[in-house]
Structures are given as structure tokens and as C-alpha cells.
N, C-alpha and C positions, 0 to 999 in steps of 0.2 A: 762626446761624451756630455754629462749635464754641465749647465753652465752653474759657476759656485758665486757667481753675482747675490748681493742682496734684492731681493723683492719686496720693497715696502707695501705694498699691495697685500701681499698673500701672509694674512695672518693666519694667526688658532682659531679665532670664531668664525672662520671661514667655512662652512660644509661645502664640500669639492664633489659628495655624490648628491646633492640638492639635485632634483627635477625639476627647473623653472616653469611654470604655465605657460602653454599656448596662446599668445594674444594675439588680437589681428594683422597687426603691425609685423608678426613673424611672417606671415605669408604674403612674399613678394608677388607672387604670380596672380594675385586677383582670384576671381569665381574660379569652379572647375571648369573644365572644359566637357566632361559629361552628365548627366544625370544621375545620383543611384537611389535607387530604391527598395525597400524590403516592406514584408509581409508577414502577417500572423493572423493567424484564428485564432476565435474565444470560445467558449462553449457559452449555451445561452442563458445561464444561472449568472452572467458576469454582466450583462447587458444593461443591468439597473444602475448597476456601481458604477462601470465604466459610461453611461451615458452623464452621470451625475461629475465626473470627476475629472470629464474632457474635455470642460475650459481651463482646469490647472494644469495638464498637461500639456496642452498647444500654450500656454504660456510660456511654461518650464522650455519647450524645444526652444519655439519662438526667440527667445535669447540668444540660443547658440546657430539661429540661422537655418532649422530646418522645420519643413512644412509636415505636418500630420492631417491624417482625413479617418472618422470612426465610418463604416459600414454597415449598420446594424441590419438589412438587408442579408446581405452576405455572411455578419459575422465574423469581421475581419478588419484588421486595423494595419493603417499601411505609413510609413512615415520616409519624405524624400531629400533628398540638398535642393538645396535654392541658390541664387545668384550673388543671397547676404550670407552663403554659408563660407564660413572663414577657417574652421580647424577641418582637418582631412577624419579624424578620427571621431569627431561628433557622430557620425551616421549609424556607426558599430555600437556607439552607447545608446541611440537612438534607439536601435533593433533591439538591443538587451533590455531597452527601458521595457517596450510592447510587447515582448516574449515573458517579463517579469510580468506585468499586469494581466496576460492571459492566463499565465499561474495562479490567481487567487494573491501576489502581492499587493498588500495597500500600497496608492500613490506616495504617502509620507514617507515610507520606507524603498521603494522603488528608485524613486528621484534621487538617492544616493549614488545611483549607478553614473549619472552625469559627471562627479564628480574625477578628478585624478586620483590615482593610484587607487582607485573602486573598483572591483570587477565582479561579474556573477558567475555563475554555476549552475545548473541544473541537471543534477544527477539523476540517471533513471534508474529506481532500484527493482522493477517487478520482475525484471528477468531476470535477476543474479539469483532467486529462489522460486523453485518450482511450485510447491508446494503452497495452496492459497491462504490455508492457515497458519502454516508456520511465518508464510509473509507477514500476516497481519500482526503477532505476535510480535514479530522479530521490530517491525515495524515502531510496533507500540514503545520497543524499549529506547528506540530514540529520543521520543517525549519523556519515559519514566512519569513516577507520579505527577498527577500534579503539573505537569511540563517542568519541573525541577532538572532533569538530565538535561533536556534542551536549553533551558536558561543556564544553568554552569557551562556548557560548550559554548554558549553565545558568548556568555562574560569572559572565559579563556581564550578565545581567538579573536574577538572581538568582530564578531560577525552576524547578521543578522539572519538567521534560520526559521523557512516556512516548511513543516511536513504536509504536502497534500496530496492525496491521493496515490499515484504511483512515483511519483517524484519527491526530490528534496530542492529548495530553492534557497540559495543561499547568495548570499550581498557582504563583501568585505574586501579590504586587502587581499591580495594573493597570497601570503604565509598562509593567514588564515582558511580560503578558501581549500588548501592544500593539504589542512591537519583535519578539517571537515569532511574532506572528501575521503581521506583513510580509516577515520571513526565510523562512518557509512557504511562503507563497503565491507569492514572486517564485522560490524553489527549485523549486517547479512549474510555475513559468513560463519554467523553464531559464535560471536569473540563482544562480549556484554562492553557497553557502552566504558563502563566504571572505571577498568583497567588504564583506555588512551588518558581517560578524563583526570586520574591519579598521575600519570606520566606527567600530563601538563602543566600541572598544579606545581609537580617538584620543578619542571622546569621553566617556570615561571620566577619559582624563587632562587633558582640558583644565577640566572641571568644579573639578576639584583646584584652579585656578588662581582665586583671586576678580577678579582684574583682567579678566579676560574675561567675569565673569559678563554685562556688557551688549554685549558686541560679538558680530558676525556671526562664526560659527565656519567660514564657508566656503571662505575661505582657508586653511584647517588640513586641511581634510575631502579626503580620495582622491579625484580627480574621472578615472573611467572613462570613456572614449571608446571609443563604441559603433563596434563593426567591421562594417560591411556587407559580408558576404558575398552573390557571385553566387548568384543565386534562378534558374540556368540552370536547364534539366532534366536531369539525368545518368540516361541511359538506362538501364534494367534489366539486359538484355543487351546487352554490345560487338560488336560486328560485328567481320569480319574487318578490321583496315588493313592489311593487307601489300600491297607495291608488286605492280601487275599490269601487263601489258602494254598500251602503251597501242593502242589501235583506234579507228580514226575509225568505225568503223558502231557503231552502237546492240545492245544484244545484244535477241536473239531473243525474240521476246514468248511468253507462256507457251500451252500448246495448252489448248483451253477442250473441256468435255465432250463437245461435238460433235464436235471433232477426234479426242479418242482413241477417240469411236466409232467414227468411220468407218475409224482406221486399224485397232482391231483387227475390225473386218468385220461392228458387233454393230447399227450406224446401222437397216439395211435391214430388220431382223427385224422380227418383229412383239410386240405386246407380251405375248402368250401364249408365246410362245417364249421371252422373256426370263424370264419366270416360269419356265417350266420350266428352263433353265440353269441358273438361281441356284438353284433348290432341288436340283438334280443334285449341283451344288457343295457344296453344305451339306450335303449328305446323303454325298460324298465326307469332306468335314472330319469329320463324323461317325462316321465307321467307324475313320479314324485312329488319331482321340482314343479310340476301343471298343479297339482293340486295342493299344495304348500302357498304358491302366488295367486291361488282362486282364494283360498282362505285368507291371504291380506288383502285383498279386494274387498272381499265382502265383510269384514269390519268396521272399514269406512262406512257402510251402507246400515248399519244395524243402529237402531234408534237408541238414542238416551231414552233415560228411566226419569219420567216426569215426578217431579215433587211430590210428593203424598201418596204414590202410587204403594209403598214398603208399609206403608202405616194401611189402607186399603186391604192390603193381601189380609196384614194380620188380624184385624176386624171379622173378615168374611171366616177365616180359621176358625177366630173362637165363637162365631156366633156358628157355626157349624161342629164344634166341638160338644158347643152348649144343646143344640136341636139334638144329637144322638146322645 
């Protein structure tokens, strides 16, 4: 049974759920027995930025006892533990840091991953939509006009979001990451982010009221009815639907290949004769094309008219007319 004695040290101002930061004194075992390392590749266009910001990255990782190397020849970043590493989770945070830097996240934002209670999520969105045009449109919806949708999502979830290429990089608390992932995946499934943003705004206001802490919020949340659109196949090419004169007789059947040959008088001709006729037609077409090309080539060799030639011709014509 629990003790009924008074506990003078247990007061109401103590947060029992608070996670204390890990300190070097907490690691009684000293340095680790084995070395852990992680490496990641980065694209060519990130080379200049990483080269400039690498001293800052080295300084940040040195504080937690992690060594890092930047290989510009192979295009890779590596992090590994050292004898000075005292936090077991530091190498995992360092791994996430280089992954974010490779995904075009600026150092000022990526450095937050080294703090306690902050995590990252790189959401792959390209494989969620097959059509390239639809993918580009839905990815643009996450950003919104002038980035307003993205900014609203960042403020409501207390995260940093970067939409880049085929991925969405998110940095923030675990709850915020979960909400952002849901919004992004729904957006790729053709559900506009504005619906989720409205829901998050309502939840944010409801959380301020302590009376509603133990009640269901379903009655306050917006309920959007799903509209069942017609799934009838729409033809790509719409035929001419103008009114035509009514006739009781059906349309005449299309002529078959045999009917066309009988009409042209080619049905009773032998196979060799048909080949000869087809060859003669080909030769005729080739002759016509050859003549056209010859005329086009000769056009380049026609001498241009010199200035004053037209006036001389007119004068000659006038003198001939006067003589006559």
C-alpha cells in the first residue's frame, strides 16, 4: 500500500514529468567501448554552402564530443564518436544534423536538432503521387500563395518546414512532427491543407480552456462532408452533337479492303503486278521530292539584285519606247 506519511519535499510546484538533461556526470561508465559512425552524401550544389558553414558545424559537434569530416571529393559528410563523447544519443543527433544539411536545411535551423525534445522527420512525397503534374500542383499547395500555408502550419505546430525537391524536411517537437506528417500525406492524397489548419486552430483555442481538458472536442471541430463526385468516364474527344435530320435508314456500312480493291480494279491483279505498281508509285513520289529539293538548293545560288539595276532596266525600256 502507498505510504500515508507527509513528504515535505513533494510539493505542487514540482513537475514530475520533466525529463532532466543528460550531463557528463550521469555517464558513470566513461567513454564508449566501440566507435559509432554515420555518413551521408550531399548534392553538388550544396558544396559551396557546406564549405563555408563547416567550421560552425565542427564547433557545434565538438561541444558534445563528436568528430566530423567533410569530403568534397566523394561528396560526403561523416560523424563519429570519440573518447570525449559522454552522451549516447549525441551520435544520433549528429547523424540527423548531417542529413538535414544534405537536404538544403540552413545550419541555423539544423542546429536545433542537438537540443533535447527536438526531433526531425524527412517525409518522402514523390512516391505518393504517380502523375508528375499532379505531384507539382499538390506540392505547391503545401507552400500556398507566397508561402502563407507553410507559415501558418509552422506557427500552429511549432516546427520548421522546408519543402525541397521530392522531400519535406521538418524540425520540431514530436507532437508537431506527427501533425505535419498527417497534413503533408493528406495533401498528397488530394485533401487541401486548409482543412487541417482550421482544425489545428480550433484545437489550439480549446486547449486554453481548462474546463474542456477532460471532455471530447468532437462537437467543436469542423465536420466536412465528403462529396461523392460522379465517377462516369468523360470522353477525351467530344464528338459533334449537333442536331441531324432524322432518317429511318441505318448509316451505310464502311467499305472493306476487298470492296476498295474491287472499286479500283486491283482485286484481280497478281501479286507481282501489285508490287510493280507500288514500286512505280514510290519512284514517282521520289522524283517529285527530288525536284523540290533541287529547287530549294538552287535558290541559295541565285545572285541578289544589285542596287540600281531596276532603274537601269526602266531607262532601257523608256529609250526603246521613244525609238519606236
